[in-house]
matplotlib code that plots the C-alpha trace (Angstrom):
import matplotlib.pyplot as plt

x = [175.7, 174.2, 172.4, 168.9, 167.5, 166.4, 162.8, 164.0, 165.8, 162.8, 160.5, 162.9, 163.1, 159.3, 158.7, 161.6, 160.5, 157.3, 158.4, 158.2, 157.4, 156.9, 154.2, 152.6, 152.5, 150.9, 153.6, 154.1, 156.4, 155.0, 158.0, 161.5, 164.3, 168.0, 168.6, 164.8, 162.2, 158.6, 156.2, 152.6, 150.3, 146.6, 146.2, 143.7, 142.6, 145.6, 148.0, 146.5, 147.3, 144.9, 144.3, 143.5, 146.7, 148.9, 151.6, 155.0, 156.6, 154.9, 156.1, 159.6, 159.6, 158.4, 161.1, 163.9, 162.8, 162.1, 165.5, 167.1, 165.6, 166.5, 170.1, 169.5, 168.8, 172.4, 174.2, 174.6, 172.6, 175.4, 175.2, 172.9, 172.0, 172.0, 171.0, 173.7, 172.1, 168.6, 167.3, 163.7, 161.7, 158.0, 156.5, 152.8, 150.5, 149.3, 145.6, 144.6, 143.8, 147.1, 150.8, 153.3, 157.1, 159.7, 163.3, 166.2, 169.9, 171.7, 175.2, 176.5, 179.8, 181.4, 180.3, 178.4, 175.2, 173.0, 169.3, 166.6, 163.0, 159.8, 156.5, 153.2, 149.8, 147.0, 144.0, 141.0, 142.2, 145.6, 148.8, 150.8, 154.4, 154.4, 158.1, 161.5, 164.4, 168.0, 169.2, 172.8, 173.2, 176.1, 176.6, 177.8, 178.7, 176.1, 178.8, 179.7, 176.1, 175.9, 176.9, 175.0, 173.0, 175.9]
y = [115.9, 117.0, 114.7, 115.8, 116.4, 119.9, 120.6, 121.4, 118.1, 116.1, 118.0, 117.2, 113.5, 113.2, 114.7, 112.9, 109.5, 109.6, 110.0, 107.9, 104.2, 104.7, 107.4, 105.0, 102.3, 104.7, 104.7, 107.7, 108.7, 108.6, 109.2, 110.5, 110.5, 110.1, 106.4, 105.7, 105.9, 104.7, 104.5, 103.5, 102.5, 102.1, 98.9, 98.5, 95.9, 96.9, 95.7, 92.2, 88.8, 86.3, 84.9, 88.4, 88.7, 91.8, 91.2, 90.2, 92.6, 95.5, 94.4, 94.0, 97.4, 99.0, 97.3, 98.3, 101.9, 102.7, 101.3, 103.5, 106.5, 105.5, 105.5, 108.8, 110.4, 109.8, 111.4, 114.8, 116.2, 115.4, 111.6, 109.1, 105.7, 102.5, 99.0, 96.4, 93.5, 92.6, 89.6, 89.3, 86.7, 86.6, 85.5, 85.3, 86.6, 90.2, 90.8, 93.9, 97.4, 99.1, 98.2, 100.0, 99.7, 100.5, 100.7, 101.2, 101.4, 98.6, 99.4, 102.7, 102.6, 105.3, 103.8, 100.7, 101.0, 98.1, 98.5, 96.2, 96.7, 95.2, 95.4, 95.2, 94.4, 96.4, 94.1, 95.7, 96.5, 94.9, 94.5, 91.5, 91.5, 90.0, 90.4, 91.2, 92.1, 93.1, 95.6, 96.5, 99.9, 102.0, 105.7, 107.2, 110.8, 112.2, 113.4, 109.8, 109.1, 112.2, 110.3, 107.1, 107.2, 107.8]
z = [-64.0, -60.7, -58.3, -59.3, -62.8, -63.7, -64.7, -68.2, -68.5, -67.2, -69.6, -72.5, -71.6, -71.2, -74.6, -76.3, -74.9, -77.0, -80.6, -83.7, -83.2, -79.5, -80.1, -82.6, -79.9, -77.4, -74.7, -72.4, -69.5, -66.0, -63.7, -64.3, -61.8, -62.0, -62.8, -62.9, -65.6, -65.5, -68.4, -69.2, -72.0, -72.1, -74.1, -76.9, -79.4, -81.7, -78.9, -78.6, -80.1, -81.6, -78.1, -76.6, -74.7, -74.9, -77.6, -76.2, -78.8, -77.1, -73.7, -75.0, -76.7, -73.5, -71.5, -73.8, -74.5, -70.9, -69.9, -72.5, -71.0, -67.5, -68.8, -70.6, -67.2, -66.2, -69.2, -70.7, -73.6, -76.1, -75.4, -77.0, -75.6, -77.7, -76.7, -77.2, -75.4, -74.3, -72.2, -71.3, -69.2, -69.8, -66.5, -67.4, -70.1, -69.9, -70.6, -68.6, -69.8, -68.9, -68.7, -66.6, -66.8, -64.2, -65.3, -63.0, -63.6, -61.8, -63.0, -64.3, -66.1, -68.1, -71.4, -70.6, -68.5, -67.3, -66.5, -65.3, -66.4, -64.9, -66.7, -64.7, -66.1, -64.4, -63.9, -62.3, -58.8, -58.8, -60.8, -61.8, -63.0, -66.4, -67.4, -66.1, -68.4, -68.3, -70.9, -71.6, -73.1, -74.5, -74.1, -77.4, -78.2, -80.6, -83.0, -83.7, -84.9, -87.2, -90.4, -89.7, -92.9, -95.2]

ax = plt.figure().add_subplot(projection="3d")
ax.plot(x, y, z, "-o")
ax.set_aspect("equal")
plt.show()
C-alpha cells in the first residue's frame, strides 16, 4: 500500500470500526493514519461498575479493537485482522466522562503485527492514562475466513 491512506480507505475504516458490539458500546473513530488509530467514547452510567468507575472490560475492548484498526490501516482490503494475544496493565481507575484510546503499530511483520494501546480518562480539564496494553495481531486473507461458520 502507498504511504498515505486514501480518503476512501479512511472513510471505510471509520465506518467499519463502529459496527456490532462496538456500536453497542458507543465507541467511535477520532483519527486515522497509517499505523495509527485513535478512538473515543462518551461514558455513561451503563459503562460503570458498582463503585462508579468505568468498567475494565470497556477499557480492554477499546484497547483491543482500536489496535486492530491501527493494524487494518497497513493491509489491503482483502485482509482481515485477528487478535492472537492481548496483555493489558490497568494503571488507575477511570471515572471521567470520556475515554480516548491511541493505538500505534510498534512492529509490522508480513503476517504478525504488534500494537500498543494507551487509554486516557478525560477528567474535567485534564487527562490521565488509565491503561497500557500490547496486542499481537495476525493478518489473514479474507478468503480463509469465508467458511468459518460451517
